C-alpha positions as CSV (number, residue, x, y, z in Angstrom):
1,M,7.5,-6.9,-20.4
2,K,8.2,-8.0,-16.9
3,K,10.7,-5.6,-15.2
4,I,13.4,-6.8,-12.8
5,I,14.8,-4.3,-10.4
6,S,17.7,-4.9,-8.0
7,F,16.9,-3.5,-4.6
8,F,19.1,-4.1,-1.6
9,I,18.4,-3.6,2.1
10,V,21.4,-3.4,4.2
11,G,22.1,-2.8,7.9
12,S,23.3,-4.4,11.0
13,L,20.9,-6.9,12.7
14,G,23.2,-7.9,15.5
15,L,23.4,-11.6,16.1
16,M,19.8,-12.5,15.3
17,A,19.7,-12.4,11.5
18,A,21.4,-12.0,8.2
19,E,21.1,-8.7,6.4
20,P,17.8,-8.4,4.4
21,K,18.3,-8.4,0.7
22,F,15.4,-8.4,-1.9
23,R,15.3,-8.2,-5.6
24,V,12.1,-6.7,-7.1
25,Q,10.3,-8.2,-10.1
26,E,7.2,-6.5,-11.5
27,I,5.1,-9.2,-13.2
28,D,2.1,-7.1,-14.1
29,A,2.1,-3.3,-14.7
30,K,-1.5,-3.1,-15.9
31,V,-3.5,-4.1,-12.8
32,G,-6.8,-2.3,-12.3
33,V,-7.0,-2.6,-8.5
34,G,-5.1,-5.4,-6.8
35,Y,-7.8,-6.0,-4.2
36,G,-6.6,-9.3,-3.0
37,A,-3.8,-11.8,-3.7
38,Q,-3.5,-15.5,-2.9
39,L,-0.8,-18.1,-3.2
40,A,-1.7,-21.6,-4.4
41,D,-0.9,-24.3,-6.9
42,M,-3.4,-23.7,-9.7
43,N,-2.4,-26.3,-12.2
44,G,-1.0,-29.2,-10.2
45,D,2.6,-28.8,-11.2
46,G,3.8,-28.5,-7.6
47,K,4.7,-24.8,-7.9
48,V,3.2,-21.9,-6.0
49,D,1.3,-19.6,-8.3
50,I,-0.2,-16.2,-7.7
51,V,-3.9,-15.5,-7.8
52,L,-5.2,-11.9,-8.1
53,C,-8.6,-10.5,-7.6
54,D,-8.8,-7.4,-9.9
55,R,-11.7,-5.1,-10.0
56,D,-13.3,-6.7,-13.1
57,K,-11.6,-10.1,-13.4
58,V,-9.9,-12.9,-11.5
59,V,-6.5,-14.1,-12.9
60,W,-3.6,-16.2,-11.9
61,Y,0.1,-16.1,-12.9
62,A,1.9,-19.3,-13.6
63,N,5.1,-19.9,-11.7
64,P,7.9,-19.5,-13.0
65,S,7.0,-17.7,-16.3
66,W,4.3,-15.6,-14.6
67,Q,2.1,-16.0,-17.7
68,K,-1.3,-14.5,-16.9
69,H,-4.5,-16.7,-17.1
70,Q,-8.0,-15.2,-16.7
71,V,-10.6,-17.5,-15.0
72,S,-13.3,-14.9,-14.6
73,G,-14.5,-11.7,-16.2
74,K,-16.6,-9.1,-14.5
75,L,-19.1,-10.8,-12.2
76,T,-20.9,-7.8,-10.7
77,A,-21.7,-4.3,-11.7
78,R,-19.4,-2.9,-9.0
79,D,-15.9,-4.0,-8.3
80,H,-14.8,-7.5,-7.2
81,V,-13.2,-7.2,-3.7
82,C,-11.8,-10.5,-2.5
83,V,-10.7,-14.0,-3.5
84,T,-9.7,-17.2,-1.7
85,A,-7.7,-20.0,-3.3
86,R,-7.0,-23.4,-1.8
87,D,-6.9,-27.1,-2.8
88,I,-10.1,-28.3,-1.0
89,T,-10.5,-31.6,-3.0
90,G,-7.0,-33.0,-2.6
91,D,-6.2,-33.2,-6.3
92,G,-3.3,-30.7,-6.0
93,K,-5.1,-27.9,-7.7
94,A,-6.7,-24.9,-5.9
95,E,-10.4,-24.1,-5.9
96,L,-11.5,-20.4,-6.0
97,A,-14.3,-18.3,-4.4
98,V,-14.7,-14.6,-5.1
99,G,-16.5,-11.7,-3.5
100,G,-17.9,-8.8,-5.5
101,Q,-20.4,-5.9,-5.8
102,W,-18.2,-3.8,-3.5
103,N,-20.4,-1.0,-2.2
104,I,-18.8,0.5,1.0
105,G,-21.7,2.9,1.4
106,E,-24.5,0.3,1.6
107,S,-24.7,-2.2,4.5
108,N,-28.4,-2.9,4.5
109,D,-29.5,-3.8,0.9
110,A,-28.0,-7.1,-0.3
111,K,-29.2,-6.4,-3.8
112,R,-27.1,-3.3,-4.1
113,S,-24.1,-4.4,-2.0
114,G,-22.1,-7.6,-1.8
115,A,-21.9,-10.9,-3.7
116,V,-20.3,-14.3,-3.2
117,F,-19.4,-16.8,-6.0
118,Y,-17.8,-20.2,-6.2
119,L,-15.9,-20.6,-9.4
120,D,-16.4,-24.1,-10.8
121,P,-13.2,-24.9,-12.8
122,T,-13.3,-26.0,-16.4
123,A,-12.0,-29.5,-17.2
124,D,-8.7,-28.1,-18.5
125,R,-8.7,-25.1,-16.1
126,K,-8.6,-22.7,-19.1
127,G,-11.0,-20.0,-20.0
128,N,-13.6,-18.5,-17.7
129,W,-14.8,-20.8,-15.0
130,K,-18.5,-21.2,-14.2
131,A,-19.5,-18.6,-11.6
132,I,-22.0,-20.1,-9.1
133,Q,-23.6,-17.4,-7.0
134,L,-24.3,-18.0,-3.3
135,K,-26.3,-16.2,-0.7
136,H,-24.5,-13.2,0.8
137,E,-24.6,-10.3,3.3
138,P,-24.2,-6.7,2.2
139,S,-20.7,-5.3,2.1
140,T,-19.0,-8.6,1.4
141,H,-15.3,-7.9,2.1
142,R,-13.0,-10.9,2.9
143,M,-13.2,-14.7,2.6
144,H,-11.1,-17.8,3.3
145,W,-11.3,-21.5,2.8
146,I,-11.0,-22.8,6.4
147,A,-10.2,-26.4,7.3
148,A,-13.2,-28.1,9.0
149,G,-11.4,-31.4,9.8
150,K,-11.4,-34.8,8.2
151,G,-10.3,-33.3,4.9
152,K,-13.2,-30.9,4.6
153,F,-13.2,-27.2,4.1
154,D,-15.7,-24.4,4.7
155,L,-15.9,-21.1,2.9
156,V,-16.0,-18.4,5.6
157,V,-17.1,-15.0,4.4
158,K,-17.0,-11.8,6.4
159,P,-18.7,-8.5,5.5
160,L,-17.1,-5.2,6.4
161,Y,-20.1,-3.8,8.2
162,G,-23.3,-5.0,9.8
163,P,-26.6,-3.4,9.0
164,R,-27.0,0.3,9.7
165,G,-29.6,1.0,12.4
166,A,-32.2,3.8,12.7
167,D,-29.6,5.7,14.7
168,G,-27.2,5.7,11.8
169,K,-24.7,3.4,13.5
170,K,-23.5,0.2,11.9
171,G,-24.0,-2.9,14.0
172,G,-22.3,-6.3,14.1
173,S,-21.8,-8.1,10.8
174,K,-22.9,-11.7,10.1
175,V,-20.0,-14.1,9.4
176,W,-21.1,-17.3,7.8
177,A,-19.4,-20.7,7.1
178,Y,-20.6,-22.1,3.8
179,H,-20.5,-25.9,3.4
180,I,-19.8,-27.0,-0.1
181,P,-22.1,-29.8,-1.4
182,K,-20.9,-32.7,-3.6
183,D,-22.4,-30.8,-6.5
184,P,-21.4,-27.1,-6.1
185,A,-24.2,-26.0,-8.3
186,K,-26.7,-27.2,-5.7
187,A,-27.7,-25.2,-2.6
188,W,-24.9,-24.6,-0.1
189,K,-25.9,-24.9,3.6
190,R,-24.5,-22.2,5.9
191,T,-23.7,-21.9,9.6
192,L,-23.7,-18.5,11.4
193,I,-20.4,-18.0,13.2
194,S,-21.0,-14.6,14.7
195,D,-23.2,-11.5,14.4
196,F,-21.6,-9.1,16.9
197,V,-18.2,-7.9,15.5
198,E,-18.4,-4.3,14.3
199,D,-16.4,-2.7,11.4
200,S,-14.2,-5.7,10.6
201,H,-11.7,-5.1,7.8
202,N,-9.8,-8.5,7.8
203,F,-9.4,-11.9,9.3
204,H,-6.9,-14.7,9.2
205,P,-7.0,-18.5,9.5
206,I,-4.9,-20.3,12.2
207,D,-4.7,-23.8,13.7
208,W,-3.1,-23.1,17.1
209,D,-4.3,-26.3,18.7
210,G,-3.2,-28.5,15.8
211,D,-6.4,-30.5,15.6
212,G,-6.8,-30.0,11.8
213,R,-9.9,-27.8,12.3
214,E,-8.8,-24.2,11.7
215,E,-9.7,-21.3,13.9
216,F,-9.4,-17.6,12.8
217,I,-8.5,-14.3,14.3
218,Q,-10.5,-11.2,13.3
219,A,-9.6,-7.5,13.4
220,S,-12.4,-5.0,14.2
221,L,-13.5,-1.8,15.7
222,K,-13.3,-3.3,19.2
223,G,-10.1,-5.1,18.8
224,V,-9.0,-8.6,17.8
225,F,-11.3,-11.6,18.4
226,W,-10.5,-15.3,18.2
227,F,-13.1,-17.8,16.8
228,G,-12.8,-21.6,17.1
229,R,-15.0,-24.7,17.3
230,D,-15.6,-26.8,20.4
231,K,-15.6,-30.6,20.3
232,A,-19.2,-30.5,19.2
233,G,-18.4,-28.2,16.3
234,K,-20.1,-25.1,17.9
235,W,-18.2,-21.8,17.3
236,Q,-16.8,-20.0,20.3
237,S,-15.1,-16.6,20.7
238,K,-12.6,-14.8,22.8
239,Q,-11.5,-11.2,22.8
240,F,-7.7,-10.8,22.5
241,S,-7.3,-7.0,22.3
242,K,-9.3,-3.8,22.4
243,N,-7.5,-1.5,20.1
244,Y,-9.4,-0.6,16.8
245,S,-7.6,-2.9,14.3
246,G,-7.8,-3.2,10.5
247,E,-5.4,-6.0,9.7
248,V,-4.2,-9.1,11.7
249,R,-1.8,-11.9,11.2
250,D,-0.2,-14.4,13.5
251,G,3.4,-15.5,14.0
252,K,5.9,-17.2,16.4
253,T,9.1,-16.1,18.1
254,A,12.3,-18.1,17.8
255,G,11.5,-19.5,21.2
256,G,8.1,-20.8,20.1
257,M,6.0,-18.1,21.7
258,R,2.9,-17.0,19.8
259,F,2.2,-13.4,18.7
260,F,-0.2,-11.7,16.5
261,T,0.4,-8.4,14.7
262,T,-2.1,-5.7,13.7
263,I,-2.4,-2.4,11.8
264,E,-4.3,0.1,14.0
265,P,-6.7,1.6,13.4
266,K,-8.3,0.5,10.2
267,H,-6.4,2.2,7.3
268,G,-4.2,3.5,10.1
269,T,-0.7,4.5,11.1
270,T,0.4,1.9,13.6
271,V,1.9,-1.5,13.4
272,A,1.8,-3.4,16.7
273,V,2.6,-6.9,17.9
274,Y,0.9,-8.7,20.8
275,L,3.0,-11.1,22.6
276,Q,1.8,-13.9,24.8
277,A,1.9,-12.8,28.5
278,G,0.3,-15.3,30.8
279,S,-3.4,-15.5,30.0
280,G,-3.2,-12.2,28.1
281,W,-1.2,-10.3,25.5
282,K,1.5,-7.6,25.8
283,R,1.3,-4.9,23.1
284,V,4.5,-3.6,21.5
285,V,4.4,-0.8,18.9
286,L,6.7,-1.3,15.9
287,D,5.8,1.8,13.8
288,D,3.3,4.7,14.0
289,Q,4.1,6.4,10.7
290,L,2.1,4.5,8.1
291,K,-0.2,6.4,5.8
292,D,-3.3,4.3,5.2
293,G,-2.0,0.9,6.4
294,H,-3.6,-1.9,4.5
295,A,-1.7,-5.1,4.5
296,L,0.4,-7.4,6.8
297,A,2.4,-10.6,6.4
298,T,4.5,-12.7,8.8
299,A,7.2,-15.2,7.9
300,D,10.8,-16.1,8.8
301,F,12.3,-14.2,5.9
302,L,15.8,-14.1,7.5
303,G,16.3,-17.6,8.8
304,T,16.2,-16.8,12.5
305,G,13.8,-19.5,13.5
306,G,11.2,-17.0,14.3
307,D,8.9,-14.7,12.3
308,Q,9.4,-11.1,11.1
309,V,6.6,-8.7,10.1
310,V,6.0,-7.0,6.8
311,A,3.5,-4.1,6.5
312,G,2.3,-2.2,3.5
313,W,0.3,1.0,3.1
314,R,-1.5,2.9,0.3
315,G,-1.3,6.6,1.1
316,M,-4.8,7.0,-0.3
317,T,-7.5,7.4,2.5
318,T,-4.8,9.3,4.4
319,P,-2.8,10.9,1.6
320,G,0.9,10.2,1.6
321,V,3.8,8.3,0.0
322,P,3.0,4.5,0.1
323,G,5.4,1.7,0.7
324,V,6.4,-1.6,2.3
325,R,8.5,-2.1,5.5
326,L,10.1,-5.1,7.1
327,Y,10.2,-5.2,10.9
328,V,12.9,-7.4,12.5
329,P,13.1,-8.3,16.2
330,Q,16.4,-7.4,17.9
331,D,16.0,-9.3,21.2
332,K,14.8,-12.7,22.4
333,G,11.8,-11.3,24.0
334,Y,10.7,-9.6,20.7
335,T,10.2,-6.3,22.5
336,K,12.8,-4.4,20.4
337,W,12.4,-4.2,16.6
338,K,14.3,-2.6,13.8
339,T,12.6,-1.2,10.6
340,Y,13.8,-1.6,7.0
341,Q,12.2,0.2,4.1
342,L,11.6,-2.2,1.2
343,S,9.8,0.0,-1.3
344,G,8.2,3.4,-1.6
345,K,6.0,5.4,-4.0
346,E,6.1,2.7,-6.7
347,T,3.9,0.3,-4.6
348,A,0.6,1.6,-3.3
349,V,-0.1,-1.5,-1.3
350,E,-3.6,-3.1,-1.3
351,D,-2.5,-6.6,-0.3
352,I,0.6,-8.5,0.7
353,K,1.3,-12.2,0.8
354,A,4.4,-14.2,1.9
355,G,5.4,-17.5,0.4
356,D,8.4,-19.4,-1.0
357,L,8.0,-19.2,-4.8
358,N,11.3,-20.9,-5.8
359,A,11.6,-23.6,-3.2
360,D,14.8,-22.3,-1.7
361,G,13.4,-22.2,1.8
362,K,13.2,-18.4,1.9
363,P,9.8,-16.7,1.7
364,E,9.2,-14.1,-0.9
365,I,7.0,-11.0,-0.5
366,I,4.2,-10.6,-3.0
367,V,2.6,-7.1,-3.3
368,A,-0.7,-6.2,-5.0
369,C,-1.3,-2.5,-5.5
370,R,-4.0,0.0,-6.1
371,Q,-3.1,3.5,-7.3
372,T,0.2,2.2,-8.9
373,H,-1.7,-0.6,-10.7
374,N,1.0,-3.2,-10.4
375,L,1.8,-6.6,-9.0
376,R,5.3,-7.2,-7.7
377,I,7.5,-10.0,-6.3
378,L,10.2,-9.1,-3.8
379,W,12.6,-12.0,-4.2
380,N,14.2,-13.0,-1.0
381,E,18.0,-13.1,-1.6
382,S,19.0,-12.7,2.1
383,K,21.9,-14.9,3.0
């Protein structure tokens, strides 16, 4: 039975926003580990569904009933770890890729660590889809379908670590762009994007120049890096920040200024935003009290014309009470922020996504959890 819980967030936001108000609905209380969530239309009905990468299966929940559909059983001996969902063919239905064989302690042996699969859908999209295994690096960790221009998409896959050297230190990881062939069962060509970024927990697609070819920002041991293609299609990089970061997302202020937000360090305590400042970025700390910070989302939840930030933490690697918080800017410069607690011990956050699930123009917050073994929607009822 799906539980519905009323949860209200109140407080004065000054002149910038309405009061946050969310209603919690638990749509699955029997999740193994909610490693990764995605939002996409899975059946072509025009509604945004929820996709979940669980430790031993891949499932999706149909909007609005949230009926659960399994498209993959256990693909690897070890846990699945990531999923990406996006309509890459233009038929209105999302395609899926999955990462598995999660082995955090092994970054050299590809047989014992990491796996990448494309899930070829059945004709009716029911039952388990055909898993097509692709080449991979050890410690496969995150992936995204990224627009390559002219209606094409690449599957970009990022390991957590690079290979461990003789000195015991882990080097840069190889990030690959996989190019899907007309027949997905045939060999996929790959392009190496980078091999120098160390200890990289997450990355996020963007299209800041609006050319239809997406770039991405990547969090790592040595800060946040930007990757994008030049006119010839060759990948270029820039370093945006130097603080050890585990999570990264981008957003915009009400005035149109870009920012990106991070959790620092990996599995860390601190939520920060980096605001455009000339040719660089100005760092503003929003919070330094997280326990095992593990997820971020940005969206205009409150109708201000600019984005707010949501962060979630697990309380696992660093023991503590988990939860979700909303951070709301209080001034035009986005240098002053106010914090609102949205949930606590009932949500040990592994991943968070933001998206409008009921087409009312207000994004919801979707929370996939680990120790609490649940999947929740925080319905946005802010006025």
